N, CA, C, O and CB atoms as a CASP TS submission, in Angstrom:
PFRMAT TS
TARGET T0000
AUTHOR 0000-0000-0000
METHOD Language model
MODEL 1
PARENT N/A
ATOM      1  N   MET     1       1.236  -0.928  -0.078  1.00  0.00           N
ATOM      2  CA  MET     1      -0.206  -0.206  -0.239  1.00  0.00           C
ATOM      3  C   MET     1       0.790   1.266   0.103  1.00  0.00           C
ATOM      4  O   MET     1       1.630   1.482   0.977  1.00  0.00           O
ATOM      5  CB  MET     1      -1.846  -0.786   1.141  1.00  0.00           C
ATOM      6  N   ARG     2       0.229   2.155  -1.074  1.00  0.00           N
ATOM      7  CA  ARG     2       1.033   3.788  -0.561  1.00  0.00           C
ATOM      8  C   ARG     2       0.417   4.435  -0.527  1.00  0.00           C
ATOM      9  O   ARG     2      -0.676   4.247  -1.061  1.00  0.00           O
ATOM     10  CB  ARG     2       1.985   4.566  -1.175  1.00  0.00           C
ATOM     11  N   THR     3       0.768   5.847   0.243  1.00  0.00           N
ATOM     12  CA  THR     3      -0.157   6.279   0.642  1.00  0.00           C
ATOM     13  C   THR     3       0.494   8.181   0.461  1.00  0.00           C
ATOM     14  O   THR     3       1.565   8.655   0.838  1.00  0.00           O
ATOM     15  CB  THR     3      -0.547   5.442   2.156  1.00  0.00           C
ATOM     16  N   GLY     4      -0.609   8.813  -0.210  1.00  0.00           N
ATOM     17  CA  GLY     4      -0.162   9.923  -0.464  1.00  0.00           C
ATOM     18  C   GLY     4      -1.275  11.086   0.561  1.00  0.00           C
ATOM     19  O   GLY     4      -2.035  10.667   1.434  1.00  0.00           O
ATOM     20  N   ARG     5      -1.134  12.406   0.223  1.00  0.00           N
ATOM     21  CA  ARG     5      -1.996  13.016   1.394  1.00  0.00           C
ATOM     22  C   ARG     5      -3.340  12.909   0.971  1.00  0.00           C
ATOM     23  O   ARG     5      -4.027  13.266   1.928  1.00  0.00           O
ATOM     24  CB  ARG     5      -1.682  14.548   1.757  1.00  0.00           C
ATOM     25  N   HIS     6      -4.049  12.601   0.029  1.00  0.00           N
ATOM     26  CA  HIS     6      -5.759  12.141  -0.090  1.00  0.00           C
ATOM     27  C   HIS     6      -5.738  10.878  -0.424  1.00  0.00           C
ATOM     28  O   HIS     6      -6.823  10.335  -0.214  1.00  0.00           O
ATOM     29  CB  HIS     6      -6.742  12.896  -1.241  1.00  0.00           C
ATOM     30  N   VAL     7      -4.842  10.122  -0.910  1.00  0.00           N
ATOM     31  CA  VAL     7      -5.063   8.566  -1.493  1.00  0.00           C
ATOM     32  C   VAL     7      -4.423   7.365  -1.080  1.00  0.00           C
ATOM     33  O   VAL     7      -3.410   7.537  -0.402  1.00  0.00           O
ATOM     34  CB  VAL     7      -4.752   8.496  -2.781  1.00  0.00           C
ATOM     35  N   VAL     8      -4.704   6.381  -1.280  1.00  0.00           N
ATOM     36  CA  VAL     8      -4.218   5.050  -0.666  1.00  0.00           C
ATOM     37  C   VAL     8      -4.388   4.464  -2.343  1.00  0.00           C
ATOM     38  O   VAL     8      -5.253   4.844  -3.132  1.00  0.00           O
ATOM     39  CB  VAL     8      -5.359   4.198   0.887  1.00  0.00           C
ATOM     40  N   HIS     9      -3.536   3.661  -2.555  1.00  0.00           N
ATOM     41  CA  HIS     9      -3.732   3.335  -3.576  1.00  0.00           C
ATOM     42  C   HIS     9      -2.238   1.595  -3.780  1.00  0.00           C
ATOM     43  O   HIS     9      -1.132   1.303  -3.325  1.00  0.00           O
ATOM     44  CB  HIS     9      -3.654   5.002  -4.528  1.00  0.00           C
ATOM     45  N   ASN    10      -3.116   1.086  -4.590  1.00  0.00           N
ATOM     46  CA  ASN    10      -2.223  -0.436  -4.073  1.00  0.00           C
ATOM     47  C   ASN    10      -2.232  -1.122  -5.552  1.00  0.00           C
ATOM     48  O   ASN    10      -3.237  -1.766  -5.854  1.00  0.00           O
ATOM     49  CB  ASN    10      -3.229  -1.695  -2.614  1.00  0.00           C
ATOM     50  N   LEU    11      -1.404  -1.040  -6.276  1.00  0.00           N
ATOM     51  CA  LEU    11      -1.153  -1.697  -7.974  1.00  0.00           C
ATOM     52  C   LEU    11      -0.695  -2.734  -8.051  1.00  0.00           C
ATOM     53  O   LEU    11       0.361  -2.874  -7.433  1.00  0.00           O
ATOM     54  CB  LEU    11      -0.262  -1.066  -8.920  1.00  0.00           C
ATOM     55  N   HIS    12      -1.160  -3.785  -8.717  1.00  0.00           N
ATOM     56  CA  HIS    12      -0.901  -5.037  -9.126  1.00  0.00           C
ATOM     57  C   HIS    12      -0.816  -4.910 -10.440  1.00  0.00           C
ATOM     58  O   HIS    12      -1.536  -4.159 -11.097  1.00  0.00           O
ATOM     59  CB  HIS    12      -1.789  -5.993  -8.729  1.00  0.00           C
ATOM     60  N   VAL    13       0.026  -5.601 -10.875  1.00  0.00           N
ATOM     61  CA  VAL    13       0.808  -5.273 -12.753  1.00  0.00           C
ATOM     62  C   VAL    13       1.108  -7.000 -13.016  1.00  0.00           C
ATOM     63  O   VAL    13       1.819  -7.761 -12.359  1.00  0.00           O
ATOM     64  CB  VAL    13       3.030  -3.945 -12.834  1.00  0.00           C
ATOM     65  N   HIS    14       0.383  -7.230 -14.071  1.00  0.00           N
ATOM     66  CA  HIS    14       0.776  -8.732 -14.585  1.00  0.00           C
ATOM     67  C   HIS    14       1.252  -8.408 -16.326  1.00  0.00           C
ATOM     68  O   HIS    14       0.689  -8.222 -17.405  1.00  0.00           O
ATOM     69  CB  HIS    14      -0.879 -10.017 -14.426  1.00  0.00           C
ATOM     70  N   TRP    15       2.195  -8.459 -15.950  1.00  0.00           N
ATOM     71  CA  TRP    15       3.541  -8.395 -17.342  1.00  0.00           C
ATOM     72  C   TRP    15       3.461  -9.608 -17.958  1.00  0.00           C
ATOM     73  O   TRP    15       3.687 -10.671 -17.380  1.00  0.00           O
ATOM     74  CB  TRP    15       5.355  -8.250 -16.852  1.00  0.00           C
ATOM     75  N   VAL    16       3.117  -9.489 -19.227  1.00  0.00           N
ATOM     76  CA  VAL    16       4.159 -10.913 -20.428  1.00  0.00           C
ATOM     77  C   VAL    16       4.317 -10.007 -21.361  1.00  0.00           C
ATOM     78  O   VAL    16       3.776  -8.960 -21.719  1.00  0.00           O
ATOM     79  CB  VAL    16       3.257 -12.668 -21.286  1.00  0.00           C
ATOM     80  N   PHE    17       5.708 -11.068 -21.841  1.00  0.00           N
ATOM     81  CA  PHE    17       6.641 -10.298 -22.833  1.00  0.00           C
ATOM     82  C   PHE    17       6.858 -11.218 -22.948  1.00  0.00           C
ATOM     83  O   PHE    17       7.328 -12.116 -22.249  1.00  0.00           O
ATOM     84  CB  PHE    17       7.636  -9.299 -22.738  1.00  0.00           C
ATOM     85  N   VAL    18       6.161 -10.981 -24.930  1.00  0.00           N
ATOM     86  CA  VAL    18       6.261 -12.467 -25.567  1.00  0.00           C
ATOM     87  C   VAL    18       7.042 -12.473 -26.805  1.00  0.00           C
ATOM     88  O   VAL    18       6.699 -11.485 -27.454  1.00  0.00           O
ATOM     89  CB  VAL    18       4.826 -13.090 -25.935  1.00  0.00           C
ATOM     90  N   THR    19       8.015 -13.201 -27.475  1.00  0.00           N
ATOM     91  CA  THR    19       8.729 -12.914 -28.747  1.00  0.00           C
ATOM     92  C   THR    19       7.412 -12.854 -29.865  1.00  0.00           C
ATOM     93  O   THR    19       6.297 -13.278 -29.562  1.00  0.00           O
ATOM     94  CB  THR    19       9.990 -14.226 -29.111  1.00  0.00           C
ATOM     95  N   LYS    20       7.693 -12.335 -31.023  1.00  0.00           N
ATOM     96  CA  LYS    20       6.973 -12.309 -32.193  1.00  0.00           C
ATOM     97  C   LYS    20       6.908 -13.802 -32.862  1.00  0.00           C
ATOM     98  O   LYS    20       7.852 -14.498 -33.235  1.00  0.00           O
ATOM     99  CB  LYS    20       7.629 -11.250 -33.122  1.00  0.00           C
ATOM    100  N   TYR    21       5.805 -14.020 -32.891  1.00  0.00           N
ATOM    101  CA  TYR    21       5.734 -15.728 -33.442  1.00  0.00           C
ATOM    102  C   TYR    21       6.277 -16.655 -32.460  1.00  0.00           C
ATOM    103  O   TYR    21       6.610 -17.800 -32.765  1.00  0.00           O
ATOM    104  CB  TYR    21       6.675 -16.063 -34.865  1.00  0.00           C
ATOM    105  N   ARG    22       6.365 -16.205 -31.352  1.00  0.00           N
ATOM    106  CA  ARG    22       6.284 -17.528 -29.844  1.00  0.00           C
ATOM    107  C   ARG    22       7.636 -18.204 -30.301  1.00  0.00           C
ATOM    108  O   ARG    22       7.807 -19.408 -30.108  1.00  0.00           O
ATOM    109  CB  ARG    22       4.561 -19.081 -29.814  1.00  0.00           C
ATOM    110  N   ARG    23       8.781 -17.263 -31.026  1.00  0.00           N
ATOM    111  CA  ARG    23      10.040 -18.611 -31.309  1.00  0.00           C
ATOM    112  C   ARG    23      10.726 -18.087 -30.219  1.00  0.00           C
ATOM    113  O   ARG    23      10.448 -17.031 -29.651  1.00  0.00           O
ATOM    114  CB  ARG    23      11.154 -18.747 -32.982  1.00  0.00           C
ATOM    115  N   LYS    24      11.637 -18.858 -29.937  1.00  0.00           N
ATOM    116  CA  LYS    24      12.434 -19.345 -28.755  1.00  0.00           C
ATOM    117  C   LYS    24      14.074 -18.362 -28.748  1.00  0.00           C
ATOM    118  O   LYS    24      15.268 -18.664 -28.733  1.00  0.00           O
ATOM    119  CB  LYS    24      12.679 -21.281 -29.008  1.00  0.00           C
ATOM    120  N   ALA    25      13.269 -17.082 -28.769  1.00  0.00           N
ATOM    121  CA  ALA    25      14.759 -16.120 -29.307  1.00  0.00           C
ATOM    122  C   ALA    25      15.458 -15.894 -27.547  1.00  0.00           C
ATOM    123  O   ALA    25      16.509 -15.253 -27.555  1.00  0.00           O
ATOM    124  CB  ALA    25      14.170 -13.949 -30.369  1.00  0.00           C
ATOM    125  N   PHE    26      15.157 -16.176 -26.670  1.00  0.00           N
ATOM    126  CA  PHE    26      16.269 -16.076 -25.647  1.00  0.00           C
ATOM    127  C   PHE    26      17.197 -17.024 -25.215  1.00  0.00           C
ATOM    128  O   PHE    26      16.937 -18.224 -25.301  1.00  0.00           O
ATOM    129  CB  PHE    26      15.809 -15.780 -24.631  1.00  0.00           C
ATOM    130  N   THR    27      18.422 -16.549 -24.688  1.00  0.00           N
ATOM    131  CA  THR    27      19.137 -17.748 -24.312  1.00  0.00           C
ATOM    132  C   THR    27      18.965 -17.306 -22.870  1.00  0.00           C
ATOM    133  O   THR    27      18.312 -16.346 -22.459  1.00  0.00           O
ATOM    134  CB  THR    27      20.741 -18.029 -24.943  1.00  0.00           C
ATOM    135  N   ASP    28      19.786 -18.324 -22.073  1.00  0.00           N
ATOM    136  CA  ASP    28      20.087 -18.026 -20.520  1.00  0.00           C
ATOM    137  C   ASP    28      20.387 -17.280 -20.310  1.00  0.00           C
ATOM    138  O   ASP    28      19.584 -16.925 -19.447  1.00  0.00           O
ATOM    139  CB  ASP    28      20.734 -18.493 -19.831  1.00  0.00           C
ATOM    140  N   ALA    29      21.197 -16.398 -20.429  1.00  0.00           N
ATOM    141  CA  ALA    29      22.165 -15.109 -20.630  1.00  0.00           C
ATOM    142  C   ALA    29      21.486 -14.201 -20.485  1.00  0.00           C
ATOM    143  O   ALA    29      21.651 -13.429 -19.540  1.00  0.00           O
ATOM    144  CB  ALA    29      22.867 -14.865 -21.846  1.00  0.00           C
ATOM    145  N   MET    30      20.156 -13.990 -21.749  1.00  0.00           N
ATOM    146  CA  MET    30      19.456 -13.179 -21.781  1.00  0.00           C
ATOM    147  C   MET    30      18.493 -13.115 -20.651  1.00  0.00           C
ATOM    148  O   MET    30      18.493 -12.116 -19.932  1.00  0.00           O
ATOM    149  CB  MET    30      19.044 -13.231 -22.840  1.00  0.00           C
ATOM    150  N   LEU    31      17.687 -14.081 -20.440  1.00  0.00           N
ATOM    151  CA  LEU    31      17.176 -13.907 -19.643  1.00  0.00           C
ATOM    152  C   LEU    31      17.359 -13.920 -18.049  1.00  0.00           C
ATOM    153  O   LEU    31      16.532 -13.872 -17.138  1.00  0.00           O
ATOM    154  CB  LEU    31      16.619 -14.361 -20.039  1.00  0.00           C
ATOM    155  N   THR    32      18.698 -13.999 -18.061  1.00  0.00           N
ATOM    156  CA  THR    32      19.399 -13.533 -16.555  1.00  0.00           C
ATOM    157  C   THR    32      19.437 -12.429 -16.118  1.00  0.00           C
ATOM    158  O   THR    32      19.036 -11.955 -15.055  1.00  0.00           O
ATOM    159  CB  THR    32      20.625 -13.721 -16.377  1.00  0.00           C
ATOM    160  N   CYS    33      20.128 -11.850 -17.289  1.00  0.00           N
ATOM    161  CA  CYS    33      19.840  -9.753 -17.244  1.00  0.00           C
ATOM    162  C   CYS    33      18.998  -9.546 -17.443  1.00  0.00           C
ATOM    163  O   CYS    33      18.766  -8.549 -16.758  1.00  0.00           O
ATOM    164  CB  CYS    33      20.380  -8.618 -18.106  1.00  0.00           C
ATOM    165  N   THR    34      18.216  -9.764 -17.950  1.00  0.00           N
ATOM    166  CA  THR    34      16.851  -9.235 -18.126  1.00  0.00           C
ATOM    167  C   THR    34      15.869  -9.324 -16.821  1.00  0.00           C
ATOM    168  O   THR    34      15.207  -8.336 -16.500  1.00  0.00           O
ATOM    169  CB  THR    34      16.213 -10.025 -19.304  1.00  0.00           C
ATOM    170  N   GLU    35      15.800 -10.539 -16.084  1.00  0.00           N
ATOM    171  CA  GLU    35      15.775 -10.453 -14.706  1.00  0.00           C
ATOM    172  C   GLU    35      16.301  -9.426 -13.707  1.00  0.00           C
ATOM    173  O   GLU    35      15.597  -8.690 -13.017  1.00  0.00           O
ATOM    174  CB  GLU    35      16.251 -11.397 -14.421  1.00  0.00           C
ATOM    175  N   GLU    36      17.761  -9.480 -13.726  1.00  0.00           N
ATOM    176  CA  GLU    36      18.338  -8.487 -13.011  1.00  0.00           C
ATOM    177  C   GLU    36      17.699  -7.069 -13.366  1.00  0.00           C
ATOM    178  O   GLU    36      17.292  -6.353 -12.451  1.00  0.00           O
ATOM    179  CB  GLU    36      19.807  -8.544 -13.261  1.00  0.00           C
ATOM    180  N   VAL    37      17.609  -6.653 -14.740  1.00  0.00           N
ATOM    181  CA  VAL    37      17.328  -5.426 -14.896  1.00  0.00           C
ATOM    182  C   VAL    37      15.707  -5.242 -14.123  1.00  0.00           C
ATOM    183  O   VAL    37      15.556  -4.265 -13.390  1.00  0.00           O
ATOM    184  CB  VAL    37      17.474  -5.102 -16.531  1.00  0.00           C
ATOM    185  N   MET    38      14.511  -6.237 -14.331  1.00  0.00           N
ATOM    186  CA  MET    38      13.494  -5.886 -13.847  1.00  0.00           C
ATOM    187  C   MET    38      13.839  -5.311 -12.132  1.00  0.00           C
ATOM    188  O   MET    38      13.783  -4.228 -11.548  1.00  0.00           O
ATOM    189  CB  MET    38      12.541  -7.111 -14.087  1.00  0.00           C
ATOM    190  N   ARG    39      14.248  -6.864 -11.741  1.00  0.00           N
ATOM    191  CA  ARG    39      14.691  -6.691 -10.191  1.00  0.00           C
ATOM    192  C   ARG    39      15.101  -4.676  -9.956  1.00  0.00           C
ATOM    193  O   ARG    39      14.435  -3.871  -9.305  1.00  0.00           O
ATOM    194  CB  ARG    39      16.518  -7.992  -9.918  1.00  0.00           C
ATOM    195  N   GLU    40      16.358  -4.418 -10.736  1.00  0.00           N
ATOM    196  CA  GLU    40      16.870  -2.889 -10.506  1.00  0.00           C
ATOM    197  C   GLU    40      15.866  -2.203 -10.725  1.00  0.00           C
ATOM    198  O   GLU    40      15.773  -1.253  -9.947  1.00  0.00           O
ATOM    199  CB  GLU    40      17.991  -2.322 -11.357  1.00  0.00           C
ATOM    200  N   VAL    41      14.927  -2.300 -11.593  1.00  0.00           N
ATOM    201  CA  VAL    41      13.860  -0.872 -11.758  1.00  0.00           C
ATOM    202  C   VAL    41      12.840  -1.354 -10.586  1.00  0.00           C
ATOM    203  O   VAL    41      12.688  -0.293  -9.980  1.00  0.00           O
ATOM    204  CB  VAL    41      12.876  -0.629 -13.633  1.00  0.00           C
ATOM    205  N   CYS    42      12.080  -2.285  -9.928  1.00  0.00           N
ATOM    206  CA  CYS    42      11.232  -2.235  -9.614  1.00  0.00           C
ATOM    207  C   CYS    42      11.944  -1.823  -7.951  1.00  0.00           C
ATOM    208  O   CYS    42      11.179  -1.503  -7.041  1.00  0.00           O
ATOM    209  CB  CYS    42      10.391  -3.381 -10.110  1.00  0.00           C
ATOM    210  N   GLY    43      13.042  -1.869  -7.790  1.00  0.00           N
ATOM    211  CA  GLY    43      13.850  -1.450  -6.732  1.00  0.00           C
ATOM    212  C   GLY    43      13.460  -0.361  -6.741  1.00  0.00           C
ATOM    213  O   GLY    43      12.393  -0.111  -6.182  1.00  0.00           O
ATOM    214  N   ASP    44      14.131   0.554  -7.323  1.00  0.00           N
ATOM    215  CA  ASP    44      13.588   1.883  -7.963  1.00  0.00           C
ATOM    216  C   ASP    44      12.274   2.805  -7.947  1.00  0.00           C
ATOM    217  O   ASP    44      12.043   3.968  -7.616  1.00  0.00           O
ATOM    218  CB  ASP    44      13.632   1.643  -9.062  1.00  0.00           C
ATOM    219  N   PHE    45      11.466   1.656  -8.499  1.00  0.00           N
ATOM    220  CA  PHE    45       9.912   2.714  -8.008  1.00  0.00           C
ATOM    221  C   PHE    45       9.148   1.890  -6.576  1.00  0.00           C
ATOM    222  O   PHE    45       7.938   1.742  -6.406  1.00  0.00           O
ATOM    223  CB  PHE    45       8.325   2.682  -9.719  1.00  0.00           C
ATOM    224  N   GLU    46      10.122   1.491  -5.775  1.00  0.00           N
ATOM    225  CA  GLU    46       9.998   0.650  -4.336  1.00  0.00           C
ATOM    226  C   GLU    46       8.964  -0.173  -4.730  1.00  0.00           C
ATOM    227  O   GLU    46       7.994  -0.163  -3.972  1.00  0.00           O
ATOM    228  CB  GLU    46       9.604   1.513  -2.858  1.00  0.00           C
ATOM    229  N   ALA    47       8.897  -0.875  -5.692  1.00  0.00           N
ATOM    230  CA  ALA    47       7.949  -2.375  -6.292  1.00  0.00           C
ATOM    231  C   ALA    47       9.100  -3.380  -6.234  1.00  0.00           C
ATOM    232  O   ALA    47      10.326  -3.371  -6.336  1.00  0.00           O
ATOM    233  CB  ALA    47       7.191  -2.313  -8.224  1.00  0.00           C
ATOM    234  N   GLU    48       7.950  -4.391  -5.987  1.00  0.00           N
ATOM    235  CA  GLU    48       8.563  -5.609  -5.617  1.00  0.00           C
ATOM    236  C   GLU    48       8.034  -7.081  -6.993  1.00  0.00           C
ATOM    237  O   GLU    48       6.899  -7.424  -7.321  1.00  0.00           O
ATOM    238  CB  GLU    48       7.905  -5.882  -3.762  1.00  0.00           C
ATOM    239  N   LEU    49       8.850  -7.403  -7.286  1.00  0.00           N
ATOM    240  CA  LEU    49       8.977  -8.684  -8.585  1.00  0.00           C
ATOM    241  C   LEU    49       8.571 -10.076  -7.782  1.00  0.00           C
ATOM    242  O   LEU    49       9.323 -11.004  -7.486  1.00  0.00           O
ATOM    243  CB  LEU    49      10.923  -8.908  -9.351  1.00  0.00           C
ATOM    244  N   LYS    50       7.320  -9.956  -7.551  1.00  0.00           N
ATOM    245  CA  LYS    50       7.176 -11.248  -7.326  1.00  0.00           C
ATOM    246  C   LYS    50       7.797 -12.920  -7.807  1.00  0.00           C
ATOM    247  O   LYS    50       8.309 -13.866  -7.208  1.00  0.00           O
ATOM    248  CB  LYS    50       6.176 -11.120  -7.547  1.00  0.00           C
ATOM    249  N   GLN    51       7.403 -12.608  -9.239  1.00  0.00           N
ATOM    250  CA  GLN    51       7.808 -13.970  -9.919  1.00  0.00           C
ATOM    251  C   GLN    51       8.308 -13.780 -11.159  1.00  0.00           C
ATOM    252  O   GLN    51       7.547 -13.099 -11.846  1.00  0.00           O
ATOM    253  CB  GLN    51       6.710 -14.941 -10.075  1.00  0.00           C
ATOM    254  N   PHE    52       9.335 -14.135 -11.732  1.00  0.00           N
ATOM    255  CA  PHE    52      10.264 -14.283 -13.115  1.00  0.00           C
ATOM    256  C   PHE    52      10.067 -15.490 -13.616  1.00  0.00           C
ATOM    257  O   PHE    52      10.970 -16.305 -13.425  1.00  0.00           O
ATOM    258  CB  PHE    52      11.827 -14.143 -12.959  1.00  0.00           C
ATOM    259  N   VAL    53       9.069 -15.849 -14.245  1.00  0.00           N
ATOM    260  CA  VAL    53       9.079 -17.390 -15.268  1.00  0.00           C
ATOM    261  C   VAL    53      10.010 -17.436 -16.473  1.00  0.00           C
ATOM    262  O   VAL    53      10.075 -16.424 -17.170  1.00  0.00           O
ATOM    263  CB  VAL    53       7.528 -17.693 -16.033  1.00  0.00           C
ATOM    264  N   ASP    54      10.582 -18.279 -16.722  1.00  0.00           N
ATOM    265  CA  ASP    54      11.066 -18.444 -17.945  1.00  0.00           C
ATOM    266  C   ASP    54       9.848 -19.750 -18.662  1.00  0.00           C
ATOM    267  O   ASP    54       9.876 -20.849 -18.108  1.00  0.00           O
ATOM    268  CB  ASP    54      12.860 -18.901 -17.766  1.00  0.00           C
ATOM    269  N   ASP    55       9.182 -19.617 -19.458  1.00  0.00           N
ATOM    270  CA  ASP    55       7.931 -20.329 -19.439  1.00  0.00           C
ATOM    271  C   ASP    55       8.351 -21.325 -21.262  1.00  0.00           C
ATOM    272  O   ASP    55       7.479 -21.960 -21.854  1.00  0.00           O
ATOM    273  CB  ASP    55       6.226 -18.872 -19.343  1.00  0.00           C
ATOM    274  N   ARG    56      10.047 -21.170 -21.861  1.00  0.00           N
ATOM    275  CA  ARG    56      10.119 -21.681 -23.058  1.00  0.00           C
ATOM    276  C   ARG    56       9.934 -23.358 -22.946  1.00  0.00           C
ATOM    277  O   ARG    56      10.860 -23.964 -23.485  1.00  0.00           O
ATOM    278  CB  ARG    56      11.462 -21.188 -23.674  1.00  0.00           C
ATOM    279  N   ALA    57       9.162 -23.985 -22.494  1.00  0.00           N
ATOM    280  CA  ALA    57       8.997 -25.601 -22.775  1.00  0.00           C
ATOM    281  C   ALA    57       9.114 -26.002 -24.154  1.00  0.00           C
ATOM    282  O   ALA    57       9.006 -27.188 -24.464  1.00  0.00           O
ATOM    283  CB  ALA    57       7.606 -26.150 -22.338  1.00  0.00           C
TER
END
């Protein structure tokens, strides 16, 4: 929960990142780097990254 002078809000975001045509375009190194960047950005916004899933089955 975040509060302001006249507001209280709780924002949840579900973000799905899909490559064009669902090709297997990401390597393990790319996914690791992407997760690190997302965690850093979330930290800058005082947000929490609850789950980062690689679903390349």
